[in-house]
PyMOL CGO cylinders between C-alpha atoms (Angstrom):
from pymol import cmd
from pymol.cgo import CYLINDER

trace = [
    CYLINDER, 9.82, -3.33, -2.58, 7.77, -5.23, -5.14, 0.3, 1, 1, 1, 1, 1, 1,
    CYLINDER, 7.77, -5.23, -5.14, 4.05, -5.53, -4.41, 0.3, 1, 1, 1, 1, 1, 1,
    CYLINDER, 4.05, -5.53, -4.41, 1.12, -7.01, -6.30, 0.3, 1, 1, 1, 1, 1, 1,
    CYLINDER, 1.12, -7.01, -6.30, -1.05, -10.07, -6.63, 0.3, 1, 1, 1, 1, 1, 1,
    CYLINDER, -1.05, -10.07, -6.63, 0.31, -13.60, -6.64, 0.3, 1, 1, 1, 1, 1, 1,
    CYLINDER, 0.31, -13.60, -6.64, 1.70, -14.46, -10.04, 0.3, 1, 1, 1, 1, 1, 1,
    CYLINDER, 1.70, -14.46, -10.04, 2.55, -10.85, -10.94, 0.3, 1, 1, 1, 1, 1, 1,
    CYLINDER, 2.55, -10.85, -10.94, 6.24, -11.77, -11.03, 0.3, 1, 1, 1, 1, 1, 1,
    CYLINDER, 6.24, -11.77, -11.03, 7.48, -10.24, -7.79, 0.3, 1, 1, 1, 1, 1, 1,
    CYLINDER, 7.48, -10.24, -7.79, 9.98, -13.02, -7.08, 0.3, 1, 1, 1, 1, 1, 1,
    CYLINDER, 9.98, -13.02, -7.08, 11.14, -13.74, -10.63, 0.3, 1, 1, 1, 1, 1, 1,
    CYLINDER, 11.14, -13.74, -10.63, 11.33, -10.09, -11.67, 0.3, 1, 1, 1, 1, 1, 1,
    CYLINDER, 11.33, -10.09, -11.67, 12.78, -9.18, -8.28, 0.3, 1, 1, 1, 1, 1, 1,
    CYLINDER, 12.78, -9.18, -8.28, 15.69, -11.59, -8.69, 0.3, 1, 1, 1, 1, 1, 1,
    CYLINDER, 15.69, -11.59, -8.69, 16.49, -10.21, -12.14, 0.3, 1, 1, 1, 1, 1, 1,
    CYLINDER, 16.49, -10.21, -12.14, 16.08, -6.61, -11.01, 0.3, 1, 1, 1, 1, 1, 1,
    CYLINDER, 16.08, -6.61, -11.01, 18.44, -7.18, -8.09, 0.3, 1, 1, 1, 1, 1, 1,
    CYLINDER, 18.44, -7.18, -8.09, 20.98, -8.78, -10.39, 0.3, 1, 1, 1, 1, 1, 1,
    CYLINDER, 20.98, -8.78, -10.39, 20.83, -5.85, -12.82, 0.3, 1, 1, 1, 1, 1, 1,
    CYLINDER, 20.83, -5.85, -12.82, 21.11, -3.33, -9.96, 0.3, 1, 1, 1, 1, 1, 1,
    CYLINDER, 21.11, -3.33, -9.96, 23.87, -5.38, -8.29, 0.3, 1, 1, 1, 1, 1, 1,
    CYLINDER, 23.87, -5.38, -8.29, 21.86, -5.55, -5.07, 0.3, 1, 1, 1, 1, 1, 1,
    CYLINDER, 21.86, -5.55, -5.07, 20.87, -8.45, -2.84, 0.3, 1, 1, 1, 1, 1, 1,
    CYLINDER, 20.87, -8.45, -2.84, 17.42, -9.98, -3.41, 0.3, 1, 1, 1, 1, 1, 1,
    CYLINDER, 17.42, -9.98, -3.41, 15.17, -11.05, -0.55, 0.3, 1, 1, 1, 1, 1, 1,
    CYLINDER, 15.17, -11.05, -0.55, 11.85, -12.88, -0.81, 0.3, 1, 1, 1, 1, 1, 1,
    CYLINDER, 11.85, -12.88, -0.81, 9.79, -11.89, 2.25, 0.3, 1, 1, 1, 1, 1, 1,
    CYLINDER, 9.79, -11.89, 2.25, 7.83, -15.16, 2.08, 0.3, 1, 1, 1, 1, 1, 1,
    CYLINDER, 7.83, -15.16, 2.08, 11.03, -17.21, 2.31, 0.3, 1, 1, 1, 1, 1, 1,
    CYLINDER, 11.03, -17.21, 2.31, 12.15, -15.07, 5.26, 0.3, 1, 1, 1, 1, 1, 1,
    CYLINDER, 12.15, -15.07, 5.26, 8.79, -15.64, 6.98, 0.3, 1, 1, 1, 1, 1, 1,
    CYLINDER, 8.79, -15.64, 6.98, 9.08, -19.41, 6.51, 0.3, 1, 1, 1, 1, 1, 1,
    CYLINDER, 9.08, -19.41, 6.51, 12.63, -19.37, 7.86, 0.3, 1, 1, 1, 1, 1, 1,
    CYLINDER, 12.63, -19.37, 7.86, 11.63, -17.29, 10.90, 0.3, 1, 1, 1, 1, 1, 1,
    CYLINDER, 11.63, -17.29, 10.90, 8.58, -19.48, 11.63, 0.3, 1, 1, 1, 1, 1, 1,
    CYLINDER, 8.58, -19.48, 11.63, 10.27, -22.79, 10.87, 0.3, 1, 1, 1, 1, 1, 1,
    CYLINDER, 10.27, -22.79, 10.87, 7.26, -23.83, 8.77, 0.3, 1, 1, 1, 1, 1, 1,
    CYLINDER, 7.26, -23.83, 8.77, 5.70, -23.18, 5.39, 0.3, 1, 1, 1, 1, 1, 1,
    CYLINDER, 5.70, -23.18, 5.39, 3.28, -20.36, 4.75, 0.3, 1, 1, 1, 1, 1, 1,
    CYLINDER, 3.28, -20.36, 4.75, 0.60, -22.96, 4.01, 0.3, 1, 1, 1, 1, 1, 1,
    CYLINDER, 0.60, -22.96, 4.01, 1.22, -24.53, 7.43, 0.3, 1, 1, 1, 1, 1, 1,
    CYLINDER, 1.22, -24.53, 7.43, 1.10, -21.12, 9.16, 0.3, 1, 1, 1, 1, 1, 1,
    CYLINDER, 1.10, -21.12, 9.16, -2.25, -20.35, 7.47, 0.3, 1, 1, 1, 1, 1, 1,
    CYLINDER, -2.25, -20.35, 7.47, -3.67, -23.76, 8.37, 0.3, 1, 1, 1, 1, 1, 1,
    CYLINDER, -3.67, -23.76, 8.37, -2.45, -23.86, 11.99, 0.3, 1, 1, 1, 1, 1, 1,
    CYLINDER, -2.45, -23.86, 11.99, -2.78, -20.22, 13.04, 0.3, 1, 1, 1, 1, 1, 1,
    CYLINDER, -2.78, -20.22, 13.04, -4.88, -18.42, 10.43, 0.3, 1, 1, 1, 1, 1, 1,
    CYLINDER, -4.88, -18.42, 10.43, -4.29, -15.44, 8.20, 0.3, 1, 1, 1, 1, 1, 1,
    CYLINDER, -4.29, -15.44, 8.20, -4.25, -12.71, 10.94, 0.3, 1, 1, 1, 1, 1, 1,
    CYLINDER, -4.25, -12.71, 10.94, -1.35, -14.48, 12.70, 0.3, 1, 1, 1, 1, 1, 1,
    CYLINDER, -1.35, -14.48, 12.70, 0.48, -14.84, 9.39, 0.3, 1, 1, 1, 1, 1, 1,
    CYLINDER, 0.48, -14.84, 9.39, 0.00, -11.13, 8.53, 0.3, 1, 1, 1, 1, 1, 1,
    CYLINDER, 0.00, -11.13, 8.53, 1.39, -10.08, 11.91, 0.3, 1, 1, 1, 1, 1, 1,
    CYLINDER, 1.39, -10.08, 11.91, 4.51, -12.17, 11.38, 0.3, 1, 1, 1, 1, 1, 1,
    CYLINDER, 4.51, -12.17, 11.38, 4.78, -10.88, 7.82, 0.3, 1, 1, 1, 1, 1, 1,
    CYLINDER, 4.78, -10.88, 7.82, 4.74, -7.28, 9.09, 0.3, 1, 1, 1, 1, 1, 1,
    CYLINDER, 4.74, -7.28, 9.09, 7.48, -8.01, 11.62, 0.3, 1, 1, 1, 1, 1, 1,
    CYLINDER, 7.48, -8.01, 11.62, 9.68, -9.70, 9.00, 0.3, 1, 1, 1, 1, 1, 1,
    CYLINDER, 9.68, -9.70, 9.00, 9.22, -6.83, 6.51, 0.3, 1, 1, 1, 1, 1, 1,
    CYLINDER, 9.22, -6.83, 6.51, 10.08, -4.31, 9.26, 0.3, 1, 1, 1, 1, 1, 1,
    CYLINDER, 10.08, -4.31, 9.26, 13.30, -6.24, 9.88, 0.3, 1, 1, 1, 1, 1, 1,
    CYLINDER, 13.30, -6.24, 9.88, 14.13, -6.35, 6.15, 0.3, 1, 1, 1, 1, 1, 1,
    CYLINDER, 14.13, -6.35, 6.15, 13.72, -2.59, 5.74, 0.3, 1, 1, 1, 1, 1, 1,
    CYLINDER, 13.72, -2.59, 5.74, 16.95, -1.84, 7.57, 0.3, 1, 1, 1, 1, 1, 1,
    CYLINDER, 16.95, -1.84, 7.57, 18.37, 0.94, 5.40, 0.3, 1, 1, 1, 1, 1, 1,
    CYLINDER, 18.37, 0.94, 5.40, 20.57, -1.44, 3.42, 0.3, 1, 1, 1, 1, 1, 1,
    CYLINDER, 20.57, -1.44, 3.42, 19.75, -1.20, -0.31, 0.3, 1, 1, 1, 1, 1, 1,
    CYLINDER, 19.75, -1.20, -0.31, 18.15, -4.40, -1.59, 0.3, 1, 1, 1, 1, 1, 1,
    CYLINDER, 18.15, -4.40, -1.59, 15.25, -5.62, -3.72, 0.3, 1, 1, 1, 1, 1, 1,
    CYLINDER, 15.25, -5.62, -3.72, 12.46, -7.21, -1.68, 0.3, 1, 1, 1, 1, 1, 1,
    CYLINDER, 12.46, -7.21, -1.68, 9.52, -9.23, -3.02, 0.3, 1, 1, 1, 1, 1, 1,
    CYLINDER, 9.52, -9.23, -3.02, 6.52, -9.24, -0.71, 0.3, 1, 1, 1, 1, 1, 1,
    CYLINDER, 6.52, -9.24, -0.71, 3.62, -11.63, -0.45, 0.3, 1, 1, 1, 1, 1, 1,
    CYLINDER, 3.62, -11.63, -0.45, 0.49, -10.54, -2.31, 0.3, 1, 1, 1, 1, 1, 1,
    CYLINDER, 0.49, -10.54, -2.31, -1.42, -9.53, 0.82, 0.3, 1, 1, 1, 1, 1, 1,
    CYLINDER, -1.42, -9.53, 0.82, 1.36, -7.70, 2.66, 0.3, 1, 1, 1, 1, 1, 1,
    CYLINDER, 1.36, -7.70, 2.66, 0.47, -4.25, 1.36, 0.3, 1, 1, 1, 1, 1, 1,
    CYLINDER, 0.47, -4.25, 1.36, -3.14, -4.56, 2.60, 0.3, 1, 1, 1, 1, 1, 1,
    CYLINDER, -3.14, -4.56, 2.60, -2.10, -4.45, 6.24, 0.3, 1, 1, 1, 1, 1, 1,
    CYLINDER, -2.10, -4.45, 6.24, -2.18, -0.77, 7.21, 0.3, 1, 1, 1, 1, 1, 1,
    CYLINDER, -2.18, -0.77, 7.21, 0.92, -0.95, 9.40, 0.3, 1, 1, 1, 1, 1, 1,
    CYLINDER, 0.92, -0.95, 9.40, 2.90, -2.89, 6.80, 0.3, 1, 1, 1, 1, 1, 1,
    CYLINDER, 2.90, -2.89, 6.80, 1.78, -0.54, 4.02, 0.3, 1, 1, 1, 1, 1, 1,
    CYLINDER, 1.78, -0.54, 4.02, 2.77, 2.55, 6.04, 0.3, 1, 1, 1, 1, 1, 1,
    CYLINDER, 2.77, 2.55, 6.04, 6.15, 0.97, 6.82, 0.3, 1, 1, 1, 1, 1, 1,
    CYLINDER, 6.15, 0.97, 6.82, 6.78, 0.24, 3.12, 0.3, 1, 1, 1, 1, 1, 1,
    CYLINDER, 6.78, 0.24, 3.12, 5.61, 3.66, 1.89, 0.3, 1, 1, 1, 1, 1, 1,
    CYLINDER, 5.61, 3.66, 1.89, 7.71, 5.51, 4.49, 0.3, 1, 1, 1, 1, 1, 1,
    CYLINDER, 7.71, 5.51, 4.49, 10.92, 3.48, 4.28, 0.3, 1, 1, 1, 1, 1, 1,
    CYLINDER, 10.92, 3.48, 4.28, 11.09, 1.87, 0.83, 0.3, 1, 1, 1, 1, 1, 1,
    CYLINDER, 11.09, 1.87, 0.83, 10.18, 2.47, -2.80, 0.3, 1, 1, 1, 1, 1, 1,
    CYLINDER, 10.18, 2.47, -2.80, 6.99, 0.52, -3.46, 0.3, 1, 1, 1, 1, 1, 1,
    CYLINDER, 6.99, 0.52, -3.46, 6.62, -0.80, -7.01, 0.3, 1, 1, 1, 1, 1, 1,
    CYLINDER, 6.62, -0.80, -7.01, 3.27, -2.30, -7.99, 0.3, 1, 1, 1, 1, 1, 1,
    CYLINDER, 3.27, -2.30, -7.99, 3.51, -5.09, -10.55, 0.3, 1, 1, 1, 1, 1, 1,
    CYLINDER, 3.51, -5.09, -10.55, 0.00, -5.04, -12.00, 0.3, 1, 1, 1, 1, 1, 1,
    CYLINDER, 0.00, -5.04, -12.00, -1.27, -7.89, -14.16, 0.3, 1, 1, 1, 1, 1, 1,
    CYLINDER, -1.27, -7.89, -14.16, -4.64, -8.90, -15.53, 0.3, 1, 1, 1, 1, 1, 1,
    CYLINDER, -4.64, -8.90, -15.53, -6.27, -11.71, -13.49, 0.3, 1, 1, 1, 1, 1, 1,
    CYLINDER, -6.27, -11.71, -13.49, -6.41, -13.93, -16.58, 0.3, 1, 1, 1, 1, 1, 1,
    CYLINDER, -6.41, -13.93, -16.58, -2.61, -13.69, -17.02, 0.3, 1, 1, 1, 1, 1, 1,
    CYLINDER, -2.61, -13.69, -17.02, -2.14, -14.28, -13.28, 0.3, 1, 1, 1, 1, 1, 1,
    CYLINDER, -2.14, -14.28, -13.28, -4.42, -17.33, -13.30, 0.3, 1, 1, 1, 1, 1, 1,
    CYLINDER, -4.42, -17.33, -13.30, -2.41, -18.83, -16.15, 0.3, 1, 1, 1, 1, 1, 1,
    CYLINDER, -2.41, -18.83, -16.15, 0.83, -18.26, -14.24, 0.3, 1, 1, 1, 1, 1, 1,
    CYLINDER, 0.83, -18.26, -14.24, -0.28, -19.59, -10.84, 0.3, 1, 1, 1, 1, 1, 1,
    CYLINDER, -0.28, -19.59, -10.84, -2.13, -22.72, -12.01, 0.3, 1, 1, 1, 1, 1, 1,
    CYLINDER, -2.13, -22.72, -12.01, 1.25, -24.38, -12.61, 0.3, 1, 1, 1, 1, 1, 1,
    CYLINDER, 1.25, -24.38, -12.61, 1.82, -24.86, -8.86, 0.3, 1, 1, 1, 1, 1, 1,
    CYLINDER, 1.82, -24.86, -8.86, -0.57, -25.82, -6.06, 0.3, 1, 1, 1, 1, 1, 1,
    CYLINDER, -0.57, -25.82, -6.06, 1.31, -24.04, -3.27, 0.3, 1, 1, 1, 1, 1, 1,
    CYLINDER, 1.31, -24.04, -3.27, -0.90, -20.99, -2.73, 0.3, 1, 1, 1, 1, 1, 1,
    CYLINDER, -0.90, -20.99, -2.73, -3.20, -21.23, 0.31, 0.3, 1, 1, 1, 1, 1, 1,
    CYLINDER, -3.20, -21.23, 0.31, -5.75, -18.73, -1.02, 0.3, 1, 1, 1, 1, 1, 1,
    CYLINDER, -5.75, -18.73, -1.02, -6.21, -20.76, -4.22, 0.3, 1, 1, 1, 1, 1, 1,
    CYLINDER, -6.21, -20.76, -4.22, -6.37, -24.27, -2.80, 0.3, 1, 1, 1, 1, 1, 1,
    CYLINDER, -6.37, -24.27, -2.80, -9.32, -26.10, -4.37, 0.3, 1, 1, 1, 1, 1, 1,
    CYLINDER, -9.32, -26.10, -4.37, -10.67, -23.00, -6.12, 0.3, 1, 1, 1, 1, 1, 1,
    CYLINDER, -10.67, -23.00, -6.12, -10.80, -21.54, -9.65, 0.3, 1, 1, 1, 1, 1, 1,
    CYLINDER, -10.80, -21.54, -9.65, -7.71, -19.26, -9.84, 0.3, 1, 1, 1, 1, 1, 1,
    CYLINDER, -7.71, -19.26, -9.84, -9.29, -16.81, -12.29, 0.3, 1, 1, 1, 1, 1, 1,
    CYLINDER, -9.29, -16.81, -12.29, -12.35, -16.29, -10.07, 0.3, 1, 1, 1, 1, 1, 1,
    CYLINDER, -12.35, -16.29, -10.07, -10.23, -15.86, -6.92, 0.3, 1, 1, 1, 1, 1, 1,
    CYLINDER, -10.23, -15.86, -6.92, -7.71, -13.55, -8.59, 0.3, 1, 1, 1, 1, 1, 1,
    CYLINDER, -7.71, -13.55, -8.59, -10.44, -11.39, -10.13, 0.3, 1, 1, 1, 1, 1, 1,
    CYLINDER, -10.44, -11.39, -10.13, -11.96, -10.88, -6.68, 0.3, 1, 1, 1, 1, 1, 1,
    CYLINDER, -11.96, -10.88, -6.68, -8.55, -10.28, -5.08, 0.3, 1, 1, 1, 1, 1, 1,
    CYLINDER, -8.55, -10.28, -5.08, -7.78, -7.67, -7.76, 0.3, 1, 1, 1, 1, 1, 1,
    CYLINDER, -7.78, -7.67, -7.76, -11.08, -5.92, -7.07, 0.3, 1, 1, 1, 1, 1, 1,
    CYLINDER, -11.08, -5.92, -7.07, -10.31, -5.70, -3.35, 0.3, 1, 1, 1, 1, 1, 1,
    CYLINDER, -10.31, -5.70, -3.35, -6.53, -5.20, -3.42, 0.3, 1, 1, 1, 1, 1, 1,
    CYLINDER, -6.53, -5.20, -3.42, -5.83, -3.02, -6.46, 0.3, 1, 1, 1, 1, 1, 1,
    CYLINDER, -5.83, -3.02, -6.46, -7.02, 0.20, -4.74, 0.3, 1, 1, 1, 1, 1, 1,
    CYLINDER, -7.02, 0.20, -4.74, -4.38, -0.44, -2.05, 0.3, 1, 1, 1, 1, 1, 1,
    CYLINDER, -4.38, -0.44, -2.05, -1.66, -1.37, -4.56, 0.3, 1, 1, 1, 1, 1, 1,
    CYLINDER, -1.66, -1.37, -4.56, -2.47, 1.85, -6.45, 0.3, 1, 1, 1, 1, 1, 1,
    CYLINDER, -2.47, 1.85, -6.45, -1.04, 3.79, -3.48, 0.3, 1, 1, 1, 1, 1, 1,
    CYLINDER, -1.04, 3.79, -3.48, 2.45, 2.70, -4.58, 0.3, 1, 1, 1, 1, 1, 1,
    CYLINDER, 2.45, 2.70, -4.58, 4.41, 5.52, -6.21, 0.3, 1, 1, 1, 1, 1, 1,
    CYLINDER, 4.41, 5.52, -6.21, 5.52, 3.31, -9.11, 0.3, 1, 1, 1, 1, 1, 1,
    CYLINDER, 5.52, 3.31, -9.11, 3.03, 1.29, -11.20, 0.3, 1, 1, 1, 1, 1, 1,
    CYLINDER, 3.03, 1.29, -11.20, 4.42, -1.23, -13.70, 0.3, 1, 1, 1, 1, 1, 1,
    CYLINDER, 4.42, -1.23, -13.70, 2.12, -3.33, -15.91, 0.3, 1, 1, 1, 1, 1, 1,
    CYLINDER, 2.12, -3.33, -15.91, 3.15, -6.99, -15.73, 0.3, 1, 1, 1, 1, 1, 1,
    CYLINDER, 3.15, -6.99, -15.73, 2.24, -8.25, -19.18, 0.3, 1, 1, 1, 1, 1, 1,
    CYLINDER, 2.24, -8.25, -19.18, 2.72, -11.51, -21.07, 0.3, 1, 1, 1, 1, 1, 1,
    CYLINDER, 2.72, -11.51, -21.07, 6.26, -10.59, -22.15, 0.3, 1, 1, 1, 1, 1, 1,
    CYLINDER, 6.26, -10.59, -22.15, 9.79, -11.63, -21.16, 0.3, 1, 1, 1, 1, 1, 1,
    CYLINDER, 9.79, -11.63, -21.16, 10.66, -10.74, -17.57, 0.3, 1, 1, 1, 1, 1, 1,
    CYLINDER, 10.66, -10.74, -17.57, 13.47, -8.52, -18.82, 0.3, 1, 1, 1, 1, 1, 1,
    CYLINDER, 13.47, -8.52, -18.82, 10.86, -6.16, -20.31, 0.3, 1, 1, 1, 1, 1, 1,
    CYLINDER, 10.86, -6.16, -20.31, 9.37, -5.69, -16.84, 0.3, 1, 1, 1, 1, 1, 1,
    CYLINDER, 9.37, -5.69, -16.84, 12.83, -5.19, -15.33, 0.3, 1, 1, 1, 1, 1, 1,
    CYLINDER, 12.83, -5.19, -15.33, 13.60, -2.57, -18.00, 0.3, 1, 1, 1, 1, 1, 1,
    CYLINDER, 13.60, -2.57, -18.00, 10.31, -0.77, -17.21, 0.3, 1, 1, 1, 1, 1, 1,
    CYLINDER, 10.31, -0.77, -17.21, 11.12, -0.74, -13.49, 0.3, 1, 1, 1, 1, 1, 1,
    CYLINDER, 11.12, -0.74, -13.49, 14.63, 0.61, -14.06, 0.3, 1, 1, 1, 1, 1, 1,
    CYLINDER, 14.63, 0.61, -14.06, 13.27, 3.34, -16.33, 0.3, 1, 1, 1, 1, 1, 1,
    CYLINDER, 13.27, 3.34, -16.33, 10.63, 4.30, -13.74, 0.3, 1, 1, 1, 1, 1, 1,
    CYLINDER, 10.63, 4.30, -13.74, 13.21, 4.39, -10.93, 0.3, 1, 1, 1, 1, 1, 1,
    CYLINDER, 13.21, 4.39, -10.93, 15.53, 6.62, -12.98, 0.3, 1, 1, 1, 1, 1, 1,
    CYLINDER, 15.53, 6.62, -12.98, 12.78, 9.15, -13.64, 0.3, 1, 1, 1, 1, 1, 1,
]
cmd.load_cgo(trace, "trace")
């Protein structure tokens, strides 16, 4: 289960990690959109973040079914106490940790993130890191997500899982 801020590489690295491990890959955000029949942006706008987080928890609970797979979560999933407990008890949580400046550079390419809409990504991500990193630090595996090829991050994850 890959956790971390938006732009840390959870989806991209997750796909490559799954391929290398010969496991299925699942993006929890895509599963949430499929279950809701609407985009995450629409869910946030119509129902608010608390409603979204409740649905996110239910989808993640369904995904953690004992079948080995690589799952990328949304950036805020691990903050919900119930979701965090579920992940820590039933999955291997891997925190992809990146500097807010690197994250801002990555996420500014697309305007699909509700928490960033109309705001300075670096300012928002710096504040999110301040609030969220103490929660992410509860993950048993911590992988720096640096400005390097994604394969370097995949290699670091595989090495950490082996040890």
